[in-house]
One Martini backbone bead per residue (centre of mass of N, CA, C, O) as a GRO file, in nm:
protein
   59
    1MET     BB    1   1.097  -1.534  -1.024
    2PHE     BB    2   1.085  -1.386  -1.323
    3CYS     BB    3   1.219  -1.154  -1.520
    4LEU     BB    4   1.193  -0.974  -1.788
    5ARG     BB    5   1.502  -0.944  -1.827
    6ASP     BB    6   1.538  -1.263  -1.805
    7ARG     BB    7   1.333  -1.367  -2.039
    8PHE     BB    8   1.462  -1.138  -2.209
    9SER     BB    9   1.625  -0.994  -2.430
   10ASP     BB   10   1.827  -0.761  -2.484
   11LEU     BB   11   1.792  -0.503  -2.738
   12GLY     BB   12   2.071  -0.370  -2.771
   13ASP     BB   13   2.222  -0.554  -2.977
   14LEU     BB   14   2.012  -0.512  -3.207
   15LEU     BB   15   2.037  -0.214  -3.226
   16THR     BB   16   2.329  -0.199  -3.293
   17ALA     BB   17   2.339  -0.389  -3.538
   18SER     BB   18   2.133  -0.222  -3.707
   19SER     BB   19   2.303   0.043  -3.716
   20ASP     BB   20   2.560  -0.081  -3.843
   21GLN     BB   21   2.371  -0.174  -4.107
   22GLY     BB   22   2.140   0.045  -4.167
   23ILE     BB   23   1.898  -0.031  -3.990
   24SER     BB   24   1.604   0.003  -3.877
   25SER     BB   25   1.509   0.049  -3.505
   26GLU     BB   26   1.238   0.164  -3.417
   27ALA     BB   27   1.063  -0.065  -3.319
   28VAL     BB   28   1.268  -0.189  -3.115
   29ALA     BB   29   1.299   0.067  -2.942
   30MET     BB   30   1.004   0.072  -2.853
   31VAL     BB   31   1.004  -0.196  -2.704
   32GLN     BB   32   1.227  -0.134  -2.510
   33ARG     BB   33   1.085   0.099  -2.367
   34LEU     BB   34   0.837  -0.068  -2.264
   35ILE     BB   35   0.998  -0.260  -2.095
   36ARG     BB   36   1.149  -0.059  -1.913
   37ARG     BB   37   0.893   0.074  -1.785
   38GLN     BB   38   0.796  -0.193  -1.646
   39ILE     BB   39   1.044  -0.242  -1.476
   40ASP     BB   40   1.054   0.029  -1.330
   41ALA     BB   41   0.749  -0.029  -1.214
   42GLY     BB   42   0.782  -0.353  -1.108
   43HIS     BB   43   0.681  -0.565  -1.367
   44GLY     BB   44   0.897  -0.791  -1.461
   45GLY     BB   45   0.733  -1.065  -1.367
   46GLU     BB   46   0.476  -1.049  -1.583
   47GLY     BB   47   0.582  -1.008  -1.861
   48PHE     BB   48   0.553  -0.917  -2.189
   49ALA     BB   49   0.242  -0.834  -2.188
   50ARG     BB   50   0.277  -0.579  -2.012
   51ILE     BB   51   0.347  -0.359  -2.231
   52PHE     BB   52   0.046  -0.279  -2.277
   53GLU     BB   53   0.032  -0.077  -2.046
   54SER     BB   54   0.211   0.140  -2.190
   55ILE     BB   55  -0.003   0.189  -2.407
   56ARG     BB   56  -0.255   0.262  -2.231
   57GLN     BB   57  -0.034   0.431  -2.027
   58PRO     BB   58   0.119   0.682  -2.119
   59GLY     BB   59   0.425   0.824  -1.956
   0.00000   0.00000   0.00000
């Protein structure tokens, strides 16, 4: 089974590049936090759509 972190690129490089270029990375940082919350909760193998659970149940 693939993990979310294996199926999707880490957004850290994009966040760094955006910051270096003076581009707002607010939205990307939010998505990165949602992905991380699901991986930390043990749902990494369930795919990107799982981030909606973080939206439904914030905290």
